[in-house]
N, C-alpha and C positions, 0 to 999 in steps of 0.2 A: 476530494477524488485522487488526491497525492497520498502517496503513502507515508510522511514521516517527518522526523521529528526530534531530531538532535537537540539542542540545549534545553526544550523543554523537558526529556527526558531526565535531566540532570534534577531539575525543579521538580518533576513528578518525583522522582525517589525520595527527594528531601521533606516532599510534602507528606508523602506516604510514613516515613519515619514521624514526622508531626505528629499526625493522627495517632498513630498506633501509639505513642509515647503519650498522649492522652485518654488513652482507651485503655480502663483496665481488663489484662487478660489477653488485648493483641490476638493472635492467631485464635485465642481459645474463646472468644465471643462467641456467644450463641448462634448456632448454624440456622440460616433461614430455611424456613418450612417449604420447601418448594414441591413437595410431594401432597399438601395439602388442597384441599378441595377449593377452589377461588372463591373468595367474597367479591362479588361483582357490584362494591361500592368504594367511594374514596375517590381519591387523586392517584394517579400515576405518572410517574415524572420521566421523562426519557430526554435522554443527550444523543444528539445524532449528528454527523458531519454530512448532512443534505440541506446544507443552506444554501439559498440561489436558486437562479433557475440554471438547467431544468430539473433538478431533483428535489428542490424545497416542496413541493406539493404531494410525493409521492408518500411521505410520511405524516403528513396532513390529513390526506386522503383516509389513510390507514385508521388515524385516529378518528376520525368523521365517523368511520362506519363502523368502528369499535363501541364509540360512544352509542350508535343508534340499535347495535346490538343488546347493548347492557346501560341503558340509561341512567343509571347511578352513578357509573364510572365518569369521571374528567381526567382527560388525558392532557399533562402539559408535558409539550415541549422546546425545547432547548435547542435551535436548530443553529449549527456552527458550519462553520465551512473548514478547510482543509488543514488551512494555518492558524483560525482562532480554535479549533475544536483544544489544542495542544494547552493552550494557556487557559482554557475554560474548564479542563480538567484538573489542570493546577491549582486552580482556584478554589475549586469544589471539591478538592480533594484533602488542603489545607483546609478549610473551613469545617471538613465533617459532614460536608454536605453532598454527597455524593449522589444523583437519581437513583430511582429504583433501575431503572437500565442505563447505561450508557455504552458508547462507542468504545472499541478497543481494535488497535492494531496487533498482529501476529508477532510472537517474539520477545526482547525483554520488555517491551513496554506492557503488555499483557501480563510477563511474569511478576512486574513490580505490583500488581494489584494482587494478585495470587497469592506473592510471597505475604504481602501484607495484610489478609487475612480480608480483603475488601471485595473478592467474588466467591460468589455461591457458588460450592461444588453441585454442578449440574447432571454428574455420573448416573444417577438413577433414572432421569428422565431423558437424556439424550446420548448416551453410550450407543454405541453400534449394537443391534438386537434389540432396543427399546423400538416402542410403534415409531415415536418422533424420530429418534435418531437413524433411522432406516431410509428415513426420506432425503437424508444428505449424502453426501458424497464423503464415503470413508475418510480421506484423505483432507480434504476441509474440515473435519472434526478433529484430527490428528493435531491439526497446527494448534491448538486449543487444549492439548492433552498435555498435562503434567503428571508424571507418578503413578501412570495408570488411571487418572480421574480427568474429566471433563469437563470444563469451566466457560468456554467460551460456545457461543451460537452464532456460527460462520453464516453472514448472511449474502454475500457474494466472492467470486473469488477475483482474482486481480492476475496480469503480467504484463512485462515491458514489450513492446516491440517498435521498430520503425515506422512509421507510418509517411505513406508518402503518395504524393499525388501523379499519377500513372499519365494524366495530361501532358503533366512538363518531362515526366519520363522520354514518351514517347517524343516530342518536341524535340528532345536534346539529343535522340537517341541511344539513350543508355539503358541497358539492363540491370533488375536487380541484381546487387552486389552478392557474390556468392562467399568473397572471404572479407575482413575488415581491410585490408589493402586496397580492395577492389572498390569499399567504399569511399576511402579517402581518394582515390583516383577519381572518383565521378564527380566528385565539388568542383575541381578547375572548370569543366566544360558548363557544368548547369550555373556557376558563378557568370562564366563568359556570355550566356544565353539571357541575363540579366535578374537571375533570381537568385535567394538566400541558399546556399546548398541543404544546410540544416539551421533550422530555428533554435537556439538554446538561451534560456535565461535561467540565470543560476542566484536571483536575488535571495532565497530562501534555502540556500545550500545546498537542500536534497536533491536537485537534479543531478548534478556532479556525481554523486554518491550510488545513482542509479546506474550510471553509464560504467563506473568502477567496479560496483558490486557483479556487473554482469561481466564484465572483462575480467577479473579475478575467478570467477567461477569456470571461465575458460583458459586462463592461464596458470592456476594453480591447483594442484590434484586437491579432489572432494575432500578426502579425510583430512588432509593438512589445512584447508579452507576453514573444515567445520572445528578443528580442535582451535583454531584463531581467533573464533569468534569469541571463546571463552577466558578470562585470562588467566586461570588456572592451569590450563594448558597450552597457551598460546605463546608462540615464538616469532610469528611475524619474519623469518629470515627467506621466506622461498624466493628467489628470482623472479616467480612471475608477477609478485606485487609491483615492482618497478617497471617491469614490462609494461605491465597493465596502465601504469600513471604514465609511462611515455607514451603510451597510445593514444590516450585520452587527451593527453598536452596535446598531440600532433592533430586530432580532431576540431581541438577548438580552435587552435591555429589555424587552420587550413579549410574548414568547413564552417564555421561560422562567422557571419558579419562582423561583429562585436568584437570578438575573438578575444582579449583581456579584460574586454568591459562587461562579460557578458554576467559579471557579479553585480551589476546593476540594473539589469534585464530581469524584469516577473516572467515565471515560466507562463502565467496567462496570456501574455505578451509573445512570446514564442508560440505559443498554440494556436494565436489569433493570427499568427504569419502564416501557418499552413492554412488554416479556415478560409485565410483572406486571398489565398494564391499567388501571396509573394514569397513564400520560402517551397522548396522541394519535398523536404523531410523534417518530420518533429520527433523525437522520443519519445514516447507516451505509453500511457498505461490503456488496457482495455476498455475502463471506465471513462476515460475521454472519447473515444473514438465516436459515439454518436452525437457527442457535441460538438466535436469539428466540424461533422456533415450535417450538423441542424440545419432547418429550413430557414433561408436567407444567408448563407454562407456561398461562398465563390467554390468550394469544393463541396462536391455533390457526393451521396452514397456508390455513385457508379464511377468517380473518379479519385477513389480512394482505396489504397492497399497497404498492406503491413509484410513484413517481414522482419525477424528476430535482430537484433544487432549479430551481422555475420561475425563468423569465429576466424581470430587472426592463425595466419599460418605458422606452422611448430607449436601451436598451443598444445600444453602438455594437461589440461585440466579436463573437465566434462564438456564437450562440443554440445550435447543434449541438451544441457540445463538451461533452464529459463528462468528470471527473477521473476520473483512474485509470491505472493502468499492470498490466503483468504482475507478478508476485514470483517470483522460482527460485532459484538456485543456481550455484555458482563451482565451478572444480575447483581447488585449489593448485595452482599452477603448479611449486610446490617436491616436490609429492608421488612418492614413491618408486611409489605405488599409484594413479597417474592412469589407467593403462588399467582396471583396476579400478573404480576410479572411475566411467568411462565407460559400464562395462557395469552397474554397478549402475544409473544413472540412467536408462539405455536400458530396461530392467526396471521401473524406476518410474514411467515414461510411455509404458508398452506400452497399448492401448486398453483391456486389461481392468483394469487398476489404476488408467487415468486414469478411468474411467467410475466406479470404487468411491469416487475422490477427489470427483466430481462430485455423489455422492448423498448425499442424507441418511444418517447425521447428519454426515458431513463438509461438504459443499456450498461445496466450495472448486472453482469452476469450471474444470476442464482448459482447459490450451492445447491440447490433442492434439484434431485434427480429428476430428469424430464422437463425441466424449466425453458433450458437454451436450445432451442431447434431451429432450424433454417426459415423455418413459418413465423417462428414468434421472433426473433432475433434479428438484429442487421445481419447482412452478409459478413462484413470487417469481426464484429462482436463472436461472431458465430465461428469464425475462422481462428480469430484469435483463442478462445474457450477450448477450440479442439486442442489447438497447438500446446495448451497449457497442461490439459488432461494427459496428453501423449506425452509431455516432455519427460526425459530419463529420471531429471530431478528438480526441483522447486527450489530457488535459492531466496531467503528471506529480505529484505530491505537491510541494505548495510545500518541506517539507522535505528533500525529496531529489531537487529537479531543479537548484538552485542551490548553490552554494559554502558549505561551514560556518559561515563568518563573518556571510553574509545569513542562512541559515538561521536561527542564533541571534538575530539581531535581529528576523526576522518573529516569531519563537515570543515574545520578550521584547514584542513591540510589540502582540502580540494578546493577551496577559493585563494588559499596560498598557490597553488600550481597553476591555476586559472591565471592570477595576475601576474604571475613571475616572478612571487616574491621567497619561494620556496622550492627546490629542485625535487624529482622525486624520491629520491633519496633521504633528504632532509622530513620531507612528509612521513615517509614510513620510519624512521627514528621518532618523529613526535609523537606517533601513534605506537610505537614499540613502547617508549617510554610512559604513555597514558596507560596502555596494557599491565606493564611490569607496576604500576603503582596503585592500580586497581587490585589487585591480586587477594 
């Protein structure tokens, strides 16, 4: 459910290098034949990020249905969580045992597999203009496009929003904030009413980076921000970075109950605080909306609203940008079952299955055109994906858009900023040094 992936990025890059060093030819390895007629026999292995409730049954049901259609095919599911999929991917990559189909985030995470020759080129079957490709939103496909070639199958789209309890807002008498400064000002009256203003847990590191990346998009001009993602063009000297770091620190100190202790709190604990009616707000991905309002929670779909993290006054970046990107799957370039893997993913992304994926209890907004509607999806999921589709720009997660060394530096810097161990200037300097070293 959560995008991303810090220290495992470094391990993944190293693991990819290890595999390639032991494989004659590296990028020149025989390409998987994705256009062949699939042979409906044997085992097809799939690494997902859908372990646990409520997501687990989705791929289990898909596998059962596919096996029923093709009795001589056995689907081997490896279901992992948002956290454990990183280590599992690292281990499987290092051992040369990547499954036939495996989960990926967009950005540098996917790039590692593409550069390593571990992701099949799917251009012939999925690029815009093909029968399958035209069922997807073109922007979703482009997230996994490299040098004009298409490598990923975007399963669902995603974006980051502040989820809030409308009942608490009404009780306290506050309106949805329209600026970042208004967001901060709303925290004191919410706390005075006995609620945690913004639930926040940063034990896994990436939740802080989600705040920072959205603030960077607002405070740093877009062309500068994108240049700074790559060490080859990065300067990381725009004043908007320090401004964003200061704003984030203010939010942690004034709007979270645990303050500097949030580094010891799980993101799921923060999610539960909103779901249980103890917190007024929680910054979350669209993928979490239906989990927060699931049956049995205090917060019901009728009590749940969303808004983008408000734009700070005087911001010099892109006020219409939203942080997020599709998440999807790659097909192992070395898989002897590549044609069957393509066939399974076509089945998984049919409009019927995409609609199920987009609907409660899953609430994962499919990238398939026509799958997310007010009739099939919850109001919040439909609202969120509509805003993502209408955003002037999507900014990929900070810990997957850049190289591993820089992602690790941002991770450590966010934790140090929260704890008070580093100033915004010191955090930025450490990231700048990591970027320079990675050139």
